[in-house]
C-alpha positions as CSV (number, residue, x, y, z in Angstrom):
1,M,194.2,132.2,128.2
2,S,192.5,129.2,126.7
3,P,190.3,129.1,123.5
4,S,187.2,128.6,125.6
5,D,187.5,132.2,126.8
6,Y,187.1,133.7,123.4
7,Q,184.3,133.9,120.9
8,C,184.3,135.4,117.4
9,S,181.8,138.2,117.0
10,C,180.6,136.6,113.8
11,N,177.1,137.0,112.5
12,Q,176.3,133.3,112.7
13,R,173.7,131.4,114.8
14,S,173.4,127.6,115.3
15,P,170.0,126.0,115.0
16,R,168.2,125.8,118.3
17,P,167.4,122.2,119.3
18,T,164.0,121.2,120.5
19,S,163.7,121.5,124.2
20,W,163.6,118.1,126.0
21,K,161.0,119.5,128.3
22,L,158.7,120.2,125.4
23,Q,159.2,116.7,124.2
24,L,158.4,115.3,127.6
25,A,155.3,117.4,127.9
26,I,154.0,116.1,124.5
27,M,154.7,112.5,125.5
28,A,152.7,113.1,128.7
29,C,149.8,114.5,126.7
30,V,149.8,111.4,124.4
31,W,149.9,109.1,127.4
32,N,147.0,110.9,129.1
33,V,144.9,110.5,125.9
34,L,145.7,106.8,125.6
35,S,145.2,106.0,129.3
36,C,142.2,108.4,130.0
37,K,139.4,106.0,130.9
38,G,136.4,106.6,133.1
39,V,136.4,104.3,136.1
40,A,132.8,103.1,136.1
41,P,131.3,101.7,139.3
42,P,130.6,98.0,139.4
43,L,127.4,97.1,137.6
44,P,124.6,95.8,139.8
45,T,123.7,92.2,139.4
46,K,120.7,90.1,140.2
47,S,120.2,86.4,140.5
48,V,118.3,84.8,137.6
49,N,116.9,81.3,137.5
50,I,117.4,79.4,134.2
51,F,115.1,76.5,133.6
52,S,115.8,73.6,131.2
53,A,113.1,72.0,129.2
54,V,112.5,68.4,128.2
55,I,110.6,67.9,125.0
56,N,109.2,64.5,124.0
57,V,108.4,64.3,120.3
58,V,105.9,61.8,118.8
59,Y,104.6,61.7,115.3
60,K,102.0,59.9,113.2
61,P,102.6,59.2,109.5
62,P,100.0,60.2,107.0
63,Q,98.9,56.6,106.3
64,S,98.9,55.4,109.8
65,E,96.8,55.8,112.9
66,N,99.5,54.9,115.4
67,L,101.8,57.4,117.1
68,A,105.6,56.7,116.9
69,F,108.0,58.0,119.5
70,D,110.7,60.1,117.8
71,G,112.9,61.0,120.7
72,K,113.6,63.4,123.6
73,V,115.0,66.9,122.9
74,D,116.7,69.1,125.5
75,G,115.8,72.8,125.5
76,R,115.9,75.9,127.6
77,Y,113.2,78.3,128.6
78,G,113.5,82.0,127.8
79,L,114.0,84.6,130.5
80,A,110.5,86.0,130.2
81,S,108.9,82.6,129.4
82,R,106.1,81.1,131.4
83,V,107.8,78.1,133.0
84,E,105.1,75.5,132.7
85,A,104.4,72.3,130.8
86,E,102.7,72.6,127.4
87,Q,101.7,70.3,124.6
88,G,100.2,70.5,121.2
89,K,100.6,69.8,117.5
90,V,103.8,71.3,115.9
91,V,103.4,73.8,113.1
92,H,106.5,74.8,111.1
93,L,105.6,78.5,110.6
94,L,105.8,79.8,107.1
95,N,105.3,83.4,105.9
96,E,104.3,84.8,102.5
97,L,108.0,84.8,101.3
98,G,108.5,81.1,102.2
99,H,110.7,81.8,105.2
100,N,110.5,79.9,108.5
101,T,112.0,82.6,110.8
102,G,108.6,83.9,112.1
103,C,109.7,87.6,111.6
104,T,106.3,88.4,109.9
105,P,102.8,87.0,110.6
106,P,102.6,83.3,109.3
107,V,100.2,82.2,106.6
108,N,99.8,78.5,107.8
109,I,97.9,79.0,111.0
110,P,95.7,76.1,112.2
111,L,92.1,76.9,112.3
112,N,91.4,74.9,115.5
113,G,93.1,72.9,118.2
114,Q,96.1,73.7,120.5
115,W,99.3,74.0,118.6
116,I,103.0,74.8,119.1
117,A,104.9,77.1,116.7
118,L,108.3,76.0,115.5
119,V,110.5,78.8,114.1
120,Q,114.1,79.2,113.0
121,R,116.5,81.6,114.7
122,G,117.7,84.7,112.8
123,G,116.3,87.5,110.8
124,C,114.7,89.4,113.7
125,R,114.5,89.6,117.5
126,F,113.2,86.8,119.6
127,S,110.5,89.2,120.8
128,D,109.2,89.6,117.2
129,K,109.1,85.8,116.6
130,I,107.2,85.1,119.9
131,H,104.8,88.0,119.3
132,N,103.9,87.0,115.8
133,A,103.4,83.4,116.7
134,A,101.7,83.7,120.1
135,R,100.1,87.1,120.3
136,L,99.0,87.4,116.6
137,S,98.5,83.7,115.7
138,N,97.4,82.2,119.1
139,A,100.1,79.6,119.5
140,S,100.2,78.0,122.9
141,A,104.0,77.8,122.9
142,V,106.9,78.9,120.7
143,V,110.0,76.7,120.1
144,V,112.9,78.4,118.4
145,Y,115.6,76.2,116.9
146,N,119.2,77.4,116.3
147,D,120.4,78.3,112.8
148,R,124.0,77.8,113.8
149,D,126.0,74.6,114.5
150,E,126.5,75.2,118.2
151,D,126.2,72.7,121.0
152,D,125.4,75.1,123.8
153,L,121.9,76.3,124.4
154,I,121.3,80.0,124.7
155,T,118.9,81.8,127.0
156,M,116.5,83.9,124.9
157,H,116.0,87.5,126.1
158,H,112.7,88.8,124.9
159,E,110.0,91.2,126.1
160,V,106.9,89.0,125.5
161,D,105.9,87.4,128.9
162,G,103.3,84.9,129.7
163,I,104.1,82.6,126.8
164,V,106.0,79.3,126.9
165,S,109.1,79.9,124.8
166,V,111.9,77.3,124.5
167,F,115.2,77.3,122.6
168,I,116.6,74.0,121.1
169,Q,119.6,73.0,119.0
170,K,119.8,73.2,115.3
171,N,120.0,69.4,114.6
172,A,116.9,68.7,116.7
173,G,115.0,71.6,115.1
174,V,115.8,70.7,111.6
175,H,114.8,67.1,112.2
176,I,111.5,68.0,113.7
177,A,110.8,70.6,110.9
178,G,111.6,67.9,108.3
179,L,109.0,65.5,109.8
180,V,106.4,68.3,109.7
181,D,107.3,69.3,106.1
182,K,106.9,65.7,105.0
183,G,103.2,65.7,106.0
184,N,103.5,63.9,109.4
185,D,101.4,64.9,112.3
186,V,104.1,65.8,114.9
187,Y,103.3,66.5,118.6
188,M,105.4,68.0,121.4
189,N,105.1,67.5,125.1
190,I,107.1,70.2,126.9
191,S,108.0,69.7,130.6
192,V,110.1,71.6,133.0
193,G,113.6,70.2,133.7
194,F,116.2,71.3,136.3
195,V,116.9,74.9,137.4
196,T,120.3,76.7,137.4
197,M,121.2,80.1,138.8
198,Y,123.5,82.7,137.4
199,E,124.3,86.4,138.0
200,E,123.0,88.8,135.3
201,R,124.4,92.3,135.0
202,Q,121.8,95.0,134.5
203,A,123.0,96.9,131.5
204,S,120.4,99.6,132.0
205,A,122.3,100.8,135.1
206,V,125.1,102.2,133.0
207,Q,123.0,104.1,130.4
208,V,123.4,107.8,130.4
209,G,120.3,109.7,131.5
210,S,117.2,109.0,133.7
211,G,118.9,108.4,137.0
212,S,121.9,106.4,135.6
213,S,125.6,106.7,136.5
214,N,127.4,109.4,134.5
215,T,130.8,108.8,136.1
216,P,132.6,107.5,133.0
217,V,131.3,110.4,130.9
218,L,132.3,113.0,133.5
219,V,135.8,111.6,134.0
220,L,136.4,111.5,130.2
221,S,135.2,115.1,129.8
222,L,137.5,116.2,132.6
223,C,140.5,114.4,130.9
224,I,139.8,116.2,127.6
225,I,139.6,119.6,129.3
226,V,142.9,119.1,131.2
227,I,144.6,118.0,128.0
228,L,143.4,121.1,126.1
229,I,144.5,123.4,128.9
230,L,147.9,121.7,129.0
231,G,148.3,122.1,125.2
232,L,147.4,125.8,125.4
233,V,149.9,126.4,128.2
234,L,152.6,124.6,126.2
235,L,151.9,126.7,123.1
236,L,152.0,129.9,125.2
237,V,155.3,129.0,126.8
238,Y,156.8,128.0,123.4
239,G,155.7,131.3,121.9
240,I,157.2,133.3,124.8
241,R,160.5,131.5,124.6
242,R,160.7,131.9,120.8
243,S,160.0,135.6,121.1
244,R,162.7,136.1,123.7
245,S,165.2,134.1,121.6
246,R,164.5,136.4,118.7
247,Q,165.0,139.5,120.8
248,N,168.3,138.2,122.2
249,S,169.6,137.3,118.8
250,G,168.7,140.8,117.5
251,G,170.4,142.5,120.4
252,Q,173.5,140.5,120.0
253,S,173.7,141.3,116.3
254,R,173.4,145.1,117.0
255,S,176.0,145.1,119.8
256,R,178.6,142.9,118.1
257,A,182.2,144.0,118.4
258,P,184.2,145.9,115.7
259,S,185.8,144.0,112.9
260,G,189.0,142.2,113.7
261,T,188.4,141.9,117.4
262,I,188.0,139.0,119.7
263,T,185.5,139.2,122.5
264,P,186.3,137.3,125.7
265,R,183.6,135.2,127.3
266,A,183.3,133.4,130.5
267,H,182.1,130.2,128.9
268,A,182.6,128.6,125.6
269,P,179.7,128.5,123.0
270,R,177.7,125.3,123.2
271,H,177.9,124.8,119.4
272,V,181.7,124.8,119.3
273,V,183.0,121.2,119.3
274,F,186.7,120.3,119.2
275,L,187.2,117.3,117.1
276,T,190.8,116.7,118.0
277,R,192.2,114.6,120.8
278,E,195.6,116.2,120.8
279,P,196.7,118.3,123.8
280,F,196.1,122.0,123.6
281,S,199.9,122.7,123.7
282,V,200.3,120.9,120.3
283,R,198.0,123.5,118.6
284,A,200.0,126.6,119.4
285,G,198.6,128.6,116.5
286,L,194.9,128.0,117.3
287,L,194.3,131.5,118.6
288,E,195.8,133.0,115.5
289,D,193.7,130.8,113.2
290,I,190.5,131.9,115.0
291,A,191.4,135.6,114.8
292,E,192.2,135.3,111.0
293,Q,188.9,133.5,110.3
294,C,187.0,136.2,112.3
295,E,188.7,139.0,110.3
296,T,187.8,137.3,107.0
297,I,184.1,136.8,108.0
298,S,183.9,140.4,109.3
299,E,185.3,141.8,106.0
300,D,182.8,139.8,104.0
301,T,179.8,140.8,106.0
302,N,180.8,144.4,106.6
303,P,182.5,145.8,103.5
304,A,184.3,149.1,103.8
305,A,182.4,152.2,102.8
């Protein structure tokens, strides 16, 4: 009879390793959390025409009666702008704090004549600048120059319609503002350039509420609910297996064999590891050694009355 058919009835228990199934389930939960994304439908688009603007700038020095041509400036009309030609005297807007951003009503409004407001980008929305200059101060057009060193012209998105609004680069705007601040009479002649078309995505179509698509929110909520249910099931299964393991260990300790006996088993315990590579025939006294160790442990754990 081989040593694998015997087991000492000793009151010992090896630590239970974590189940690989539980580890796999936890990894699956983490993967679901990381990869759970709502698949939103493609956003609707609409074709939008973008118009460029050509601005001719002339000025008249304070001590002269002759107009001097300063140059031509490229610009771009805003989305809600009135795409028409416009002309007038340039006023570099200034508020009570000395800022040229046009975020508050200006204090240097001309008393008469047709004029064009020149404001700097930044500090507030384009809608606020155009509203303060055109709606509150009666400017015929609003030209916004960039406050950043960028070569590309942007398309201003604003809510004020019916007003000519044009965006120009920083260098051109700073140059024109310098001419105005030095006391020159500066005039602009704005004309319509070429037209381009691009596809604009409607962001309002993906907002939650009021007839919008709620698919991403519903999918994300469903993923969270599934993950919570899976976690509860895993906890329940783990608790049941732990309870059964304790019951089995308690029953084995109560029904252990008398001292000094060896109980045959059909299979060897999983925690027994033979570290030798020698053939079994070499270790002829292995069974006797196991029996002696079991007797010693039994005498220590169950002293005689």
